[in-house]
Biotite code that builds the C-alpha atoms (Angstrom):
import biotite.structure as struc

atoms = struc.array([
    struc.Atom([-26.370, 20.059, 20.882], chain_id="A", res_id=1, res_name="UNK", atom_name="CA", element="C"),
    struc.Atom([-26.713, 16.477, 19.710], chain_id="A", res_id=2, res_name="UNK", atom_name="CA", element="C"),
    struc.Atom([-29.629, 15.490, 17.546], chain_id="A", res_id=3, res_name="UNK", atom_name="CA", element="C"),
    struc.Atom([-30.676, 12.475, 15.531], chain_id="A", res_id=4, res_name="UNK", atom_name="CA", element="C"),
    struc.Atom([-30.796, 12.980, 11.774], chain_id="A", res_id=5, res_name="UNK", atom_name="CA", element="C"),
    struc.Atom([-34.176, 13.917, 10.340], chain_id="A", res_id=6, res_name="UNK", atom_name="CA", element="C"),
    struc.Atom([-35.065, 11.102, 7.904], chain_id="A", res_id=7, res_name="UNK", atom_name="CA", element="C"),
    struc.Atom([-37.304, 13.511, 5.961], chain_id="A", res_id=8, res_name="UNK", atom_name="CA", element="C"),
    struc.Atom([-34.585, 16.108, 5.503], chain_id="A", res_id=9, res_name="UNK", atom_name="CA", element="C"),
    struc.Atom([-32.831, 16.566, 2.194], chain_id="A", res_id=10, res_name="UNK", atom_name="CA", element="C"),
    struc.Atom([-29.073, 16.283, 2.954], chain_id="A", res_id=11, res_name="UNK", atom_name="CA", element="C"),
    struc.Atom([-28.373, 18.741, 0.137], chain_id="A", res_id=12, res_name="UNK", atom_name="CA", element="C"),
    struc.Atom([-30.561, 21.371, 1.810], chain_id="A", res_id=13, res_name="UNK", atom_name="CA", element="C"),
    struc.Atom([-32.951, 21.808, -1.116], chain_id="A", res_id=14, res_name="UNK", atom_name="CA", element="C"),
    struc.Atom([-35.863, 21.764, 1.356], chain_id="A", res_id=15, res_name="UNK", atom_name="CA", element="C"),
    struc.Atom([-34.511, 24.748, 3.329], chain_id="A", res_id=16, res_name="UNK", atom_name="CA", element="C"),
    struc.Atom([-35.527, 28.415, 2.999], chain_id="A", res_id=17, res_name="UNK", atom_name="CA", element="C"),
    struc.Atom([-32.005, 29.162, 1.746], chain_id="A", res_id=18, res_name="UNK", atom_name="CA", element="C"),
    struc.Atom([-30.071, 26.372, 0.046], chain_id="A", res_id=19, res_name="UNK", atom_name="CA", element="C"),
    struc.Atom([-26.325, 25.888, 0.405], chain_id="A", res_id=20, res_name="UNK", atom_name="CA", element="C"),
    struc.Atom([-25.953, 26.938, -3.251], chain_id="A", res_id=21, res_name="UNK", atom_name="CA", element="C"),
    struc.Atom([-27.867, 30.173, -2.602], chain_id="A", res_id=22, res_name="UNK", atom_name="CA", element="C"),
    struc.Atom([-25.767, 30.806, 0.513], chain_id="A", res_id=23, res_name="UNK", atom_name="CA", element="C"),
    struc.Atom([-22.526, 30.410, -1.432], chain_id="A", res_id=24, res_name="UNK", atom_name="CA", element="C"),
    struc.Atom([-23.887, 32.598, -4.237], chain_id="A", res_id=25, res_name="UNK", atom_name="CA", element="C"),
    struc.Atom([-24.661, 35.318, -1.674], chain_id="A", res_id=26, res_name="UNK", atom_name="CA", element="C"),
    struc.Atom([-21.088, 35.130, -0.328], chain_id="A", res_id=27, res_name="UNK", atom_name="CA", element="C"),
    struc.Atom([-19.783, 35.485, -3.889], chain_id="A", res_id=28, res_name="UNK", atom_name="CA", element="C"),
    struc.Atom([-22.132, 38.415, -4.577], chain_id="A", res_id=29, res_name="UNK", atom_name="CA", element="C"),
    struc.Atom([-20.692, 40.131, -1.486], chain_id="A", res_id=30, res_name="UNK", atom_name="CA", element="C"),
    struc.Atom([-17.168, 39.627, -2.860], chain_id="A", res_id=31, res_name="UNK", atom_name="CA", element="C"),
    struc.Atom([-16.334, 37.180, -0.065], chain_id="A", res_id=32, res_name="UNK", atom_name="CA", element="C"),
    struc.Atom([-13.774, 34.536, -1.005], chain_id="A", res_id=33, res_name="UNK", atom_name="CA", element="C"),
    struc.Atom([-14.808, 31.070, 0.133], chain_id="A", res_id=34, res_name="UNK", atom_name="CA", element="C"),
    struc.Atom([-14.039, 27.388, -0.327], chain_id="A", res_id=35, res_name="UNK", atom_name="CA", element="C"),
    struc.Atom([-16.478, 24.555, 0.430], chain_id="A", res_id=36, res_name="UNK", atom_name="CA", element="C"),
    struc.Atom([-15.773, 20.925, 1.283], chain_id="A", res_id=37, res_name="UNK", atom_name="CA", element="C"),
    struc.Atom([-18.426, 18.175, 1.296], chain_id="A", res_id=38, res_name="UNK", atom_name="CA", element="C"),
    struc.Atom([-18.313, 15.427, 3.938], chain_id="A", res_id=39, res_name="UNK", atom_name="CA", element="C"),
    struc.Atom([-20.597, 13.021, 5.783], chain_id="A", res_id=40, res_name="UNK", atom_name="CA", element="C"),
    struc.Atom([-23.174, 14.534, 8.136], chain_id="A", res_id=41, res_name="UNK", atom_name="CA", element="C"),
    struc.Atom([-21.834, 15.671, 11.506], chain_id="A", res_id=42, res_name="UNK", atom_name="CA", element="C"),
    struc.Atom([-23.978, 16.519, 14.510], chain_id="A", res_id=43, res_name="UNK", atom_name="CA", element="C"),
    struc.Atom([-21.378, 17.092, 17.255], chain_id="A", res_id=44, res_name="UNK", atom_name="CA", element="C"),
    struc.Atom([-17.984, 18.706, 17.708], chain_id="A", res_id=45, res_name="UNK", atom_name="CA", element="C"),
    struc.Atom([-16.561, 15.214, 18.237], chain_id="A", res_id=46, res_name="UNK", atom_name="CA", element="C"),
    struc.Atom([-17.886, 14.016, 14.880], chain_id="A", res_id=47, res_name="UNK", atom_name="CA", element="C"),
    struc.Atom([-16.570, 17.161, 13.209], chain_id="A", res_id=48, res_name="UNK", atom_name="CA", element="C"),
    struc.Atom([-13.140, 16.603, 14.763], chain_id="A", res_id=49, res_name="UNK", atom_name="CA", element="C"),
    struc.Atom([-13.041, 13.074, 13.325], chain_id="A", res_id=50, res_name="UNK", atom_name="CA", element="C"),
    struc.Atom([-13.854, 14.416, 9.839], chain_id="A", res_id=51, res_name="UNK", atom_name="CA", element="C"),
    struc.Atom([-11.113, 17.058, 10.160], chain_id="A", res_id=52, res_name="UNK", atom_name="CA", element="C"),
    struc.Atom([-8.591, 14.368, 11.060], chain_id="A", res_id=53, res_name="UNK", atom_name="CA", element="C"),
    struc.Atom([-9.303, 12.582, 7.753], chain_id="A", res_id=54, res_name="UNK", atom_name="CA", element="C"),
    struc.Atom([-9.414, 15.609, 5.447], chain_id="A", res_id=55, res_name="UNK", atom_name="CA", element="C"),
    struc.Atom([-6.135, 17.551, 5.264], chain_id="A", res_id=56, res_name="UNK", atom_name="CA", element="C"),
    struc.Atom([-7.792, 20.713, 3.853], chain_id="A", res_id=57, res_name="UNK", atom_name="CA", element="C"),
    struc.Atom([-9.797, 21.006, 7.094], chain_id="A", res_id=58, res_name="UNK", atom_name="CA", element="C"),
    struc.Atom([-6.769, 20.798, 9.367], chain_id="A", res_id=59, res_name="UNK", atom_name="CA", element="C"),
    struc.Atom([-6.032, 24.519, 9.198], chain_id="A", res_id=60, res_name="UNK", atom_name="CA", element="C"),
    struc.Atom([-8.248, 27.383, 10.220], chain_id="A", res_id=61, res_name="UNK", atom_name="CA", element="C"),
    struc.Atom([-10.693, 27.919, 13.065], chain_id="A", res_id=62, res_name="UNK", atom_name="CA", element="C"),
    struc.Atom([-13.558, 25.493, 13.438], chain_id="A", res_id=63, res_name="UNK", atom_name="CA", element="C"),
    struc.Atom([-16.640, 26.717, 15.250], chain_id="A", res_id=64, res_name="UNK", atom_name="CA", element="C"),
    struc.Atom([-19.649, 25.560, 17.192], chain_id="A", res_id=65, res_name="UNK", atom_name="CA", element="C"),
    struc.Atom([-22.892, 27.471, 17.263], chain_id="A", res_id=66, res_name="UNK", atom_name="CA", element="C"),
    struc.Atom([-25.465, 27.653, 20.030], chain_id="A", res_id=67, res_name="UNK", atom_name="CA", element="C"),
    struc.Atom([-29.011, 28.723, 19.251], chain_id="A", res_id=68, res_name="UNK", atom_name="CA", element="C"),
    struc.Atom([-30.397, 30.000, 22.552], chain_id="A", res_id=69, res_name="UNK", atom_name="CA", element="C"),
    struc.Atom([-33.505, 31.663, 23.926], chain_id="A", res_id=70, res_name="UNK", atom_name="CA", element="C"),
    struc.Atom([-34.324, 33.349, 27.194], chain_id="A", res_id=71, res_name="UNK", atom_name="CA", element="C"),
    struc.Atom([-37.547, 33.746, 29.176], chain_id="A", res_id=72, res_name="UNK", atom_name="CA", element="C"),
    struc.Atom([-38.347, 36.992, 27.339], chain_id="A", res_id=73, res_name="UNK", atom_name="CA", element="C"),
    struc.Atom([-38.432, 34.967, 24.082], chain_id="A", res_id=74, res_name="UNK", atom_name="CA", element="C"),
    struc.Atom([-35.282, 36.688, 22.791], chain_id="A", res_id=75, res_name="UNK", atom_name="CA", element="C"),
    struc.Atom([-33.222, 34.534, 20.439], chain_id="A", res_id=76, res_name="UNK", atom_name="CA", element="C"),
    struc.Atom([-29.439, 34.381, 20.434], chain_id="A", res_id=77, res_name="UNK", atom_name="CA", element="C"),
    struc.Atom([-26.886, 32.824, 18.128], chain_id="A", res_id=78, res_name="UNK", atom_name="CA", element="C"),
    struc.Atom([-23.568, 32.347, 19.902], chain_id="A", res_id=79, res_name="UNK", atom_name="CA", element="C"),
    struc.Atom([-20.614, 31.372, 17.707], chain_id="A", res_id=80, res_name="UNK", atom_name="CA", element="C"),
    struc.Atom([-17.516, 30.030, 19.458], chain_id="A", res_id=81, res_name="UNK", atom_name="CA", element="C"),
    struc.Atom([-14.289, 28.233, 18.676], chain_id="A", res_id=82, res_name="UNK", atom_name="CA", element="C"),
    struc.Atom([-15.223, 24.550, 18.584], chain_id="A", res_id=83, res_name="UNK", atom_name="CA", element="C"),
    struc.Atom([-13.053, 23.606, 21.584], chain_id="A", res_id=84, res_name="UNK", atom_name="CA", element="C"),
    struc.Atom([-14.604, 26.134, 23.988], chain_id="A", res_id=85, res_name="UNK", atom_name="CA", element="C"),
    struc.Atom([-16.301, 24.660, 27.035], chain_id="A", res_id=86, res_name="UNK", atom_name="CA", element="C"),
    struc.Atom([-19.172, 26.926, 28.032], chain_id="A", res_id=87, res_name="UNK", atom_name="CA", element="C"),
    struc.Atom([-21.400, 27.115, 31.094], chain_id="A", res_id=88, res_name="UNK", atom_name="CA", element="C"),
    struc.Atom([-24.837, 28.217, 29.817], chain_id="A", res_id=89, res_name="UNK", atom_name="CA", element="C"),
    struc.Atom([-25.669, 30.083, 33.025], chain_id="A", res_id=90, res_name="UNK", atom_name="CA", element="C"),
    struc.Atom([-22.486, 32.136, 32.842], chain_id="A", res_id=91, res_name="UNK", atom_name="CA", element="C"),
    struc.Atom([-22.829, 32.599, 29.093], chain_id="A", res_id=92, res_name="UNK", atom_name="CA", element="C"),
    struc.Atom([-26.393, 33.904, 29.456], chain_id="A", res_id=93, res_name="UNK", atom_name="CA", element="C"),
    struc.Atom([-25.227, 36.463, 32.003], chain_id="A", res_id=94, res_name="UNK", atom_name="CA", element="C"),
    struc.Atom([-22.225, 37.382, 29.892], chain_id="A", res_id=95, res_name="UNK", atom_name="CA", element="C"),
    struc.Atom([-24.293, 38.169, 26.802], chain_id="A", res_id=96, res_name="UNK", atom_name="CA", element="C"),
    struc.Atom([-26.911, 40.047, 28.802], chain_id="A", res_id=97, res_name="UNK", atom_name="CA", element="C"),
    struc.Atom([-29.663, 37.520, 28.133], chain_id="A", res_id=98, res_name="UNK", atom_name="CA", element="C"),
    struc.Atom([-30.099, 36.245, 31.681], chain_id="A", res_id=99, res_name="UNK", atom_name="CA", element="C"),
    struc.Atom([-31.003, 32.617, 31.986], chain_id="A", res_id=100, res_name="UNK", atom_name="CA", element="C"),
    struc.Atom([-30.855, 30.884, 28.601], chain_id="A", res_id=101, res_name="UNK", atom_name="CA", element="C"),
    struc.Atom([-31.748, 27.479, 27.223], chain_id="A", res_id=102, res_name="UNK", atom_name="CA", element="C"),
    struc.Atom([-31.440, 25.872, 23.816], chain_id="A", res_id=103, res_name="UNK", atom_name="CA", element="C"),
    struc.Atom([-34.052, 26.876, 21.290], chain_id="A", res_id=104, res_name="UNK", atom_name="CA", element="C"),
    struc.Atom([-36.319, 24.119, 19.971], chain_id="A", res_id=105, res_name="UNK", atom_name="CA", element="C"),
    struc.Atom([-35.849, 22.663, 16.469], chain_id="A", res_id=106, res_name="UNK", atom_name="CA", element="C"),
    struc.Atom([-39.094, 24.404, 15.422], chain_id="A", res_id=107, res_name="UNK", atom_name="CA", element="C"),
    struc.Atom([-37.875, 27.754, 16.728], chain_id="A", res_id=108, res_name="UNK", atom_name="CA", element="C"),
    struc.Atom([-34.498, 27.186, 15.042], chain_id="A", res_id=109, res_name="UNK", atom_name="CA", element="C"),
    struc.Atom([-36.174, 26.548, 11.694], chain_id="A", res_id=110, res_name="UNK", atom_name="CA", element="C"),
    struc.Atom([-38.513, 29.533, 12.126], chain_id="A", res_id=111, res_name="UNK", atom_name="CA", element="C"),
    struc.Atom([-35.748, 32.005, 12.990], chain_id="A", res_id=112, res_name="UNK", atom_name="CA", element="C"),
    struc.Atom([-32.673, 30.716, 11.152], chain_id="A", res_id=113, res_name="UNK", atom_name="CA", element="C"),
    struc.Atom([-34.050, 28.274, 8.583], chain_id="A", res_id=114, res_name="UNK", atom_name="CA", element="C"),
    struc.Atom([-31.768, 25.365, 9.527], chain_id="A", res_id=115, res_name="UNK", atom_name="CA", element="C"),
    struc.Atom([-32.064, 22.061, 11.350], chain_id="A", res_id=116, res_name="UNK", atom_name="CA", element="C"),
    struc.Atom([-30.255, 20.972, 14.538], chain_id="A", res_id=117, res_name="UNK", atom_name="CA", element="C"),
    struc.Atom([-26.689, 19.980, 13.740], chain_id="A", res_id=118, res_name="UNK", atom_name="CA", element="C"),
    struc.Atom([-26.495, 22.618, 11.007], chain_id="A", res_id=119, res_name="UNK", atom_name="CA", element="C"),
    struc.Atom([-26.595, 25.804, 13.095], chain_id="A", res_id=120, res_name="UNK", atom_name="CA", element="C"),
    struc.Atom([-24.298, 28.336, 11.474], chain_id="A", res_id=121, res_name="UNK", atom_name="CA", element="C"),
    struc.Atom([-23.691, 32.081, 11.441], chain_id="A", res_id=122, res_name="UNK", atom_name="CA", element="C"),
    struc.Atom([-24.428, 31.949, 7.708], chain_id="A", res_id=123, res_name="UNK", atom_name="CA", element="C"),
    struc.Atom([-28.065, 31.180, 8.617], chain_id="A", res_id=124, res_name="UNK", atom_name="CA", element="C"),
    struc.Atom([-28.418, 34.844, 9.573], chain_id="A", res_id=125, res_name="UNK", atom_name="CA", element="C"),
    struc.Atom([-29.353, 35.238, 5.892], chain_id="A", res_id=126, res_name="UNK", atom_name="CA", element="C"),
    struc.Atom([-32.743, 33.884, 6.979], chain_id="A", res_id=127, res_name="UNK", atom_name="CA", element="C"),
    struc.Atom([-33.191, 36.396, 9.817], chain_id="A", res_id=128, res_name="UNK", atom_name="CA", element="C"),
    struc.Atom([-34.287, 39.340, 7.697], chain_id="A", res_id=129, res_name="UNK", atom_name="CA", element="C"),
    struc.Atom([-36.245, 40.779, 10.648], chain_id="A", res_id=130, res_name="UNK", atom_name="CA", element="C"),
    struc.Atom([-33.082, 40.698, 12.775], chain_id="A", res_id=131, res_name="UNK", atom_name="CA", element="C"),
    struc.Atom([-34.855, 38.934, 15.628], chain_id="A", res_id=132, res_name="UNK", atom_name="CA", element="C"),
    struc.Atom([-31.773, 36.864, 16.487], chain_id="A", res_id=133, res_name="UNK", atom_name="CA", element="C"),
    struc.Atom([-29.066, 38.552, 18.510], chain_id="A", res_id=134, res_name="UNK", atom_name="CA", element="C"),
    struc.Atom([-25.486, 37.581, 17.756], chain_id="A", res_id=135, res_name="UNK", atom_name="CA", element="C"),
    struc.Atom([-22.523, 36.995, 20.076], chain_id="A", res_id=136, res_name="UNK", atom_name="CA", element="C"),
    struc.Atom([-19.216, 35.800, 18.613], chain_id="A", res_id=137, res_name="UNK", atom_name="CA", element="C"),
    struc.Atom([-15.981, 34.588, 20.152], chain_id="A", res_id=138, res_name="UNK", atom_name="CA", element="C"),
    struc.Atom([-13.348, 37.292, 19.521], chain_id="A", res_id=139, res_name="UNK", atom_name="CA", element="C"),
    struc.Atom([-10.951, 34.535, 18.356], chain_id="A", res_id=140, res_name="UNK", atom_name="CA", element="C"),
    struc.Atom([-13.409, 33.689, 15.556], chain_id="A", res_id=141, res_name="UNK", atom_name="CA", element="C"),
    struc.Atom([-13.737, 37.321, 14.481], chain_id="A", res_id=142, res_name="UNK", atom_name="CA", element="C"),
    struc.Atom([-9.936, 37.644, 14.395], chain_id="A", res_id=143, res_name="UNK", atom_name="CA", element="C"),
    struc.Atom([-9.245, 34.322, 12.648], chain_id="A", res_id=144, res_name="UNK", atom_name="CA", element="C"),
    struc.Atom([-7.474, 34.185, 9.311], chain_id="A", res_id=145, res_name="UNK", atom_name="CA", element="C"),
    struc.Atom([-9.788, 31.328, 8.295], chain_id="A", res_id=146, res_name="UNK", atom_name="CA", element="C"),
    struc.Atom([-13.121, 30.211, 9.767], chain_id="A", res_id=147, res_name="UNK", atom_name="CA", element="C"),
    struc.Atom([-15.032, 27.053, 8.797], chain_id="A", res_id=148, res_name="UNK", atom_name="CA", element="C"),
    struc.Atom([-18.858, 27.217, 8.944], chain_id="A", res_id=149, res_name="UNK", atom_name="CA", element="C"),
    struc.Atom([-21.701, 25.072, 7.594], chain_id="A", res_id=150, res_name="UNK", atom_name="CA", element="C"),
    struc.Atom([-23.463, 26.599, 4.560], chain_id="A", res_id=151, res_name="UNK", atom_name="CA", element="C"),
    struc.Atom([-26.936, 25.683, 5.957], chain_id="A", res_id=152, res_name="UNK", atom_name="CA", element="C"),
    struc.Atom([-26.341, 21.888, 6.073], chain_id="A", res_id=153, res_name="UNK", atom_name="CA", element="C"),
    struc.Atom([-24.033, 19.712, 8.151], chain_id="A", res_id=154, res_name="UNK", atom_name="CA", element="C"),
    struc.Atom([-22.729, 17.788, 5.141], chain_id="A", res_id=155, res_name="UNK", atom_name="CA", element="C"),
    struc.Atom([-20.614, 20.722, 3.982], chain_id="A", res_id=156, res_name="UNK", atom_name="CA", element="C"),
    struc.Atom([-18.280, 23.243, 5.533], chain_id="A", res_id=157, res_name="UNK", atom_name="CA", element="C"),
    struc.Atom([-17.197, 26.559, 4.029], chain_id="A", res_id=158, res_name="UNK", atom_name="CA", element="C"),
    struc.Atom([-14.015, 28.490, 4.736], chain_id="A", res_id=159, res_name="UNK", atom_name="CA", element="C"),
    struc.Atom([-13.939, 32.279, 4.820], chain_id="A", res_id=160, res_name="UNK", atom_name="CA", element="C"),
    struc.Atom([-11.885, 34.781, 6.788], chain_id="A", res_id=161, res_name="UNK", atom_name="CA", element="C"),
    struc.Atom([-12.940, 36.259, 10.109], chain_id="A", res_id=162, res_name="UNK", atom_name="CA", element="C"),
    struc.Atom([-12.873, 39.689, 8.474], chain_id="A", res_id=163, res_name="UNK", atom_name="CA", element="C"),
    struc.Atom([-15.168, 38.462, 5.697], chain_id="A", res_id=164, res_name="UNK", atom_name="CA", element="C"),
    struc.Atom([-17.450, 36.855, 8.271], chain_id="A", res_id=165, res_name="UNK", atom_name="CA", element="C"),
    struc.Atom([-17.774, 40.319, 9.840], chain_id="A", res_id=166, res_name="UNK", atom_name="CA", element="C"),
    struc.Atom([-18.579, 41.773, 6.399], chain_id="A", res_id=167, res_name="UNK", atom_name="CA", element="C"),
    struc.Atom([-21.245, 39.087, 6.034], chain_id="A", res_id=168, res_name="UNK", atom_name="CA", element="C"),
    struc.Atom([-22.741, 40.038, 9.423], chain_id="A", res_id=169, res_name="UNK", atom_name="CA", element="C"),
    struc.Atom([-22.868, 43.690, 8.364], chain_id="A", res_id=170, res_name="UNK", atom_name="CA", element="C"),
    struc.Atom([-24.585, 42.731, 5.086], chain_id="A", res_id=171, res_name="UNK", atom_name="CA", element="C"),
    struc.Atom([-27.291, 40.863, 7.031], chain_id="A", res_id=172, res_name="UNK", atom_name="CA", element="C"),
    struc.Atom([-27.750, 43.747, 9.476], chain_id="A", res_id=173, res_name="UNK", atom_name="CA", element="C"),
    struc.Atom([-26.354, 41.833, 12.481], chain_id="A", res_id=174, res_name="UNK", atom_name="CA", element="C"),
    struc.Atom([-23.775, 43.435, 14.753], chain_id="A", res_id=175, res_name="UNK", atom_name="CA", element="C"),
    struc.Atom([-21.862, 40.792, 16.696], chain_id="A", res_id=176, res_name="UNK", atom_name="CA", element="C"),
    struc.Atom([-21.293, 41.204, 20.399], chain_id="A", res_id=177, res_name="UNK", atom_name="CA", element="C"),
    struc.Atom([-17.638, 40.126, 20.764], chain_id="A", res_id=178, res_name="UNK", atom_name="CA", element="C"),
    struc.Atom([-16.844, 37.620, 23.519], chain_id="A", res_id=179, res_name="UNK", atom_name="CA", element="C"),
    struc.Atom([-13.263, 37.505, 24.819], chain_id="A", res_id=180, res_name="UNK", atom_name="CA", element="C"),
    struc.Atom([-12.398, 34.176, 26.426], chain_id="A", res_id=181, res_name="UNK", atom_name="CA", element="C"),
    struc.Atom([-8.613, 34.451, 26.444], chain_id="A", res_id=182, res_name="UNK", atom_name="CA", element="C"),
    struc.Atom([-8.349, 37.882, 28.081], chain_id="A", res_id=183, res_name="UNK", atom_name="CA", element="C"),
])
């Protein structure tokens, strides 16, 4: 989902419910090894790909895209996929059992996950203490040796393993629905 930058937003994320520093501290407290790289703001997979091409550290591992979706019953979904996946929303909604889905509004995104458009990340599940957001994750992401995800802002990306990402989900009380695209 493409979005213009919010001129009022703090690029360091200090105006968010959970800052990038607090997110990384939580990963450390869970015993999850991680590495973070700072870069210019990215809002699309294409922009992210251009950053990866310039930064050698980002050229290994699985990069992801995240879709914050809602259905007519007001159920919220976070779908995390390998960045290169092309997805039909109608088919995806049926596949995850949500029916017809559409993108959640920026206000809904902030209310449920505490992030802005362009910064959607599975790490934002830290902000879903009431577990109102359902989670579906590409099996390739869950199985990856290294996964890159934003730590609440789109000016940073953090590497952790797929296994540790699953540990993180368990710690937040979210059970991912695995999605197999290559089967």
